[in-house]
N, C-alpha and C positions, 0 to 999 in steps of 0.2 A: 465548508464545502469546499473543493479546489475542483482549477482545474489545469491541465499542464499535458505534456507529449500523449497520458496512458486515456486522455481524451475529459471526460465530467467523473469524479470521485464523490460520492460519498463516506462520511466517517462519521463515526460514533462510539462512545466511548460510556461505561458508566461501570463505580465503583459497588459493590455487590457487600461489600464492608469495608476496615478501616483499612486491608489490603490487598483483598481482590478486586478484580475487575476481570468485566469485558468488555470486547472488544465485535462489531463490526463494520463492513467496508462494501462497499458496492462500487463498480468500474461503470461506464456506459461511454462507448466511442461510435460513431454512423458517419466515415466521409468518403467524399464520392469528390472525385476529380471533375472538374471543368472543364476538361479538353481533353481528357482520355477515357478509358472504359475502368480505370482503377479507381476501387474502394476498400474501407477496411471499417468490419461491422461489429463489437464486442458486446457482449454482459457480461459478470464477473461478479460474484458474489464471497463473502472469508467473513468469516468469524471467531471467536476466539477466547481463552481463557487464561490468565498471570497473575501475577504477583508482584505488587506494589511494594515501594519501603523507601520513607522519607530519612535520608542523610545528613543531619544537623538540619539547618531551618534552612539551605536551600538544593540542595543536591536529594537526587532522588536516584535509584536503582530503580528497574523492572524487567519481565521477561514475562512474554506472553508467545502461546501453541496454540495452532486456530489451522481452520482445512476450510479449502474455497472452493470453491466450481464454476465453469461455465461457459460460453462458446464465442468462439472466434469463426467470422464468415470473411474472405478477403481473396482481392486481384489483385496481380500487383503485372506490370510487363514493363520493358525497357528496352525495346527494339525487338531485338532478336530473341530476349531472355520472356518468359513471362512462368506464371504463381499462380495457384489457387489454391483457399483450401479453406474447407467447413470441419473444422475441427472441435474437439469437446476438450477440455480441461479440466483437470482436479488438482489440486494442490497443495501441499500440505509447509506451514512455517513453526517455525522459532525464529523469535525475533528477543533477544535482550536491549535495553537501556539504558543511557547513562545523560543523567540531565543535571542541566543547572536550572533553576526558577526562582522568578520575582513574582511579583504580581503583575509587573509589567513586560516583562520579558522572557523568554525561556531559548535556551540552545539545548540541543539533542543531540547523540548520535548515538545511530541503534544497527547495528551489523546481523542486519538476519540472515537466514537464508533462508531458500527455500525446495522443497520438491516437489514437482511440477509431474507428472504427466500426460502427455496431448497427444488426442486420440482422432484418427483420419480414415474412415475405413478400413476397417479393422486392423489398424497399427496401432502397434503404443511406445510413446519413443517417454526417457526418462529425462528431463533435466534437473540438475543439480549447480544451484545457483548461490554465488555472493552476494549479495545488498546493501553492498556500505550506504549508508543513506545519512545528511547531517539535516535536521530540522530547528527553521526559528521562530519562531516567534516575537511579534513583536507589538502592545495595546494596554487598554486599557484592562481592569479585574473583569470583565464579561465578555468583552469583541476582541480579540486578537486578530491581527493578518502575520499569516503563515505559507510560507516558504520548504521548500525542502528539492533539495540537490542529493545526488548520487550516481550509482554506479549499481549496473547489473552483470555479473561478470559468470558464464555457464562455464560450470567444472569439470563438465565431462564433455567437450566439445568436439571430442574425436567423435563421440557415439553416440549423435544427433542429427538432425540431417532441415530442423525446423526452424524458419531465424524470428528471431526478438530482439526487441529493444533493449540495447545496449545503456541507454542514461537514462535515468529517474530526472523526472524534475516536476514540481507543480507548481503553483499560488494558491490563494484560497481567502477566507475566511474564516474565523472558529467562533463560537456561545458557549461559554463555557456557563452553567447552569449552575450553581454554588446552594449547598444546602446551610442555611443556617439556624447552628446548636444554640436552644435553648437550656435556658438557665433555672432550676427550680431556686426561687428562693423564696425558706419558708422562716 
């Protein structure tokens, strides 16, 4: 569970085999200004599947691909200019990652690429984003504190008119359910 610039985020992953995993993410924000009529509300769900592979005792490579959908409703006013959005978002992603992992510390670099289709009032724009992120985790075998820091670069900025958050930052807490392998002794 994380909190950051994108609001509250829930992330879950499950290894269905020794090398295949599934992921599920959800994001929610309901932010209203105390002094103006400005607000931002969104809800977003995302899922994917991928491949992960340990490299030696401390390193791991993984790559995931998936799809997400959601809704954004916001109003922003700054004097002369104002903007209202009631948009639907569909997003496809590909995310490789390279990680260093121990029982108590993890560090990963994930250069994610996203294709976002944002629709409002019958008009759809497609944004192509490069989202490099560094992920840090520290703690015990079960619980770890997590922080994520990165950027969201709109690669086709000359073709879109929507606003987006260029920074990625969140912090939170992770719990890992570990399956204990039993040994048959005969």
